[in-house]
Residue, then its C-alpha position, 0 to 999 in steps of 0.5 A: x500500500x501507499x503511504x496516503x493508504x496506510x496513513x489518515x493525516x492527523x486534522x485538528x478538531x478546532x470548529x465548535x458549535x458557534x464557529x459552525x453558525x458563523x461559518x454557516x452565516x458567511x458561506x450561505x449569507x453572500x451579500x455579493x450575490x444580492x445585487x444580481x438578483x435584486x436587479x430582477x425587481x421585486x418578484x425575487x422576493x417570491x423566488x427567495x421564499x420558493x427557493x427557501x422551502x423547496x431547496x434551502x429546508x430539503x438542504x438542511x435535512x440531507x446535510x444532517x441525515x448525510x453527516x449522521x450516516x457519513x460522518x468524516x472529511x469529505x462532505x459531499x465527496x464522501x456521500x455520493x461515494x458511499x451512496x453510489x459509488x467512487x465515480x459519482x463520488x469523485x465527479x460531486x466532489x470535482x464539481x464542488x471543488x471546480x464551482x469554488x475555484x470560479x466562485x473565489x474569483x467572484x468574490x474577489x472581484x466584488x471585493x474589489x468592487x467594494x473596496x474602492x469606496x474606502x480610498x474615497x470618490x475619486x477612486x471608485x472607477x478603479x473597480x473597472x480597472x482590469x489591472x487593478x481587480x487583477x493585482x487586488x484579487x491576487x493580493x487578497x488570494x495570497x493573504x487568504x491561502x497564508x492565514x489557511x495554510x497556517x491553520x484552521x484554528x487561525x484561518x477560521x477567524x477570518x471566517x468569523x471576522x467575516x460572519x461579523x462584518x456581514x451581520x454589521x454590513x447587513x444590520x447598517x443597511x437595514x437600520x438605514x432603510x428603516x430610518x428613511x422608510x419611517x421618515x419618507x413613507x414606502x417607495x415600493x408598492x404591491x405592484x413592484x413585486x407583480x410578475x414582469x412580462x418579460x421574464x428572461x432574465x428571471x430564469x438566470x435570478x432562480x439558479x443564482x438565488x439557489x446558488x446564493x442558498x448552498x453552504x450548510x454541506x460546507x462544514x461537513x466537508x471539514x468533518x474530521x476537523x468539527x468537535x463532537x460533530x454528531x452533536x454539534x451540527x444539527x444545531x448549527x445547521x437550524x441557526x445558520x440557516x435560519x439567520x441566512x434566510x431571514x437575512x436574504x429577504x430583509x437585504x433583497x427588499x431593502x435594496x430594492x427600496x434604496x436604489x431601485x431595480x434600475x439603479x443596481x449595480x452587481x458589483x457595488x449595488x450594496x454600496x450604492x443603495x448605502x450611500x443612497x440612503x446615508x444621504x437621505x439620513x444626512x449620515x454620508x460619513x458611514x459609506x467608508x467605515x461601512x464598505x470596509x466592514x463589508x469589505x471584511x465580510x467578502x474576505x470571509x466568504x472568500x476565506x471560508x469557501x477556500x478552505x473548504x472546497x480545497x479539502x475536496x482534493x486533498x480527500x481525492x489526493x489521498x484516495x489517488x483519484x487525482x495526483x497524491x501530492x494533493x494530499x499532503x499536510x503541512x508539516x508543521x501546521x497541519x493543513x492541506x497546503x497543496x490543495x490549498x495553493x493549488x485551488x488559488x492558482x487556478x482561481x487566479x488563472x481563471x480570472x485572467x483568461x475572462x479578462x483575456x476574453x475581452x469581457x469587463x469586470x461586470x461581465x466576467x463576474x456574472x459569467x463566472x457567477x453562473x458557471x459556478x452556478x451550474x457546477x455548484x448544484x451537480x452535488x446537490x443533485x447527488x444529496x437530494x437522490x441519496x435521501x430518495x433512495x434512503x426513503x425508498x429502501x427505508x430502515x428504522x433507526x439508521x438515520x436521524x429522518x422518517x421516511x416521509x421527511x426523506x422522500x418529500x425533502x429528497x424529491x423537492x430538492x432534486x426537482x428544483x436543484x435540476x431547474x436551477x441548473x437548467x435556468x443558469x444557462x439564460x443569460x443575465x442583464x447584464x449580459x452583453x454577448x449572448x452567443x460568447x455566454x453561452x459558449x463560455x456556459x456550454x463549453x466551460x461545463x463540458x470542459x469541466x465535467x470532461x477534465x473529471x472524467x479524465x482524472x477518475x479514469x486515468x487515476x482510478x486505473x493507477x489505483x486498481x494497479x496498485x491494489x493489485x500490486x498491494x494484493x500481490x506481494x501480500x499474498x507472496 
């Protein structure tokens, strides 16, 4: 046997209940997706409610059920592997990881769009400067990688600070909206929540909403680093889910009230809304500290997804379905440093490739976000499919939930996820070239799934040969 098969790297259990709650909030409640969704108008509130009931609630049940049955490092990778077999486990983990290679750059670009407000009004145009956006993204990625290589004991504080920053940023927006609303009256009426005649752009919004609601599964990927996971996880999922859902709906409403459907930028919509409300409330001084706090929140989001998703190639490396060196842990800090570094490098290259294609910063953001939606939701097909299988082959006392809850949540989640994937291929309002968008979406999806098959069958064959050689040696 190889060393990766005989030795399980030692990972430290450093995540407690409230670390997980804050991790869920910072991972699930992503302010960077709200402007892209709210730009479609008040009808998105109905889409939020539908998605919370048909996707988010089943997701919580799936995470608790699967983490109970299959605890350990790997999360979506481990679950699909145990229920459906090695290839499906690898594909689930691969899509989860590659999605985050696309999503982490969108977080970096969003960070750039917000952080320029800290520099003052004269520097806000830098958000659309490709050189500045790429340079700032590189600096932030390096900082996050270094902190997470040092260890989750340090990296989790970036997540926690990000969650606190998210709370403060969301609370500031909500309080300003309430003050202005009480002072001037409501600027949005029931007609604003009607379904528009042109429904094309709502399709993409629904996929992005489902994407915005993922994250409850993130902690289970770090299952070996949670203190008493079976006891800690269910309560953390409940609290993190409730808080995130309420924040999403309230912030979307406030953003629509403050900026209006046509005044929302996908990169700077939140700061623009706060600036508009601050002017009306005569507290314009609040814009700079708000932008600083929101920048911290965005950095926390990037750290959470970078750290969590890097565990997928780490586990795949240990399983020999990817290069074994991806399964290395740092000799001093006991962290999957090789997987973290590879993740960051590829994310940066993807940003560079999109910029070289001629797209602007905002269009690059939207295209990468939509492709991330497709790849991110693939593992959820396996999660909800597993619930359906458990319900059909129900064994009392084996899991947490009964047959009706497993079947209802599994079927609901599976159908909603399938719709979310399909609808992400429809272009958002910010897309200027539909043909280029569709080429990137279909081509990117085919490329990443094809690459998954390549790694699985090439390295899977290598793994089979190693196993056969090991068996022969033992027999001798």
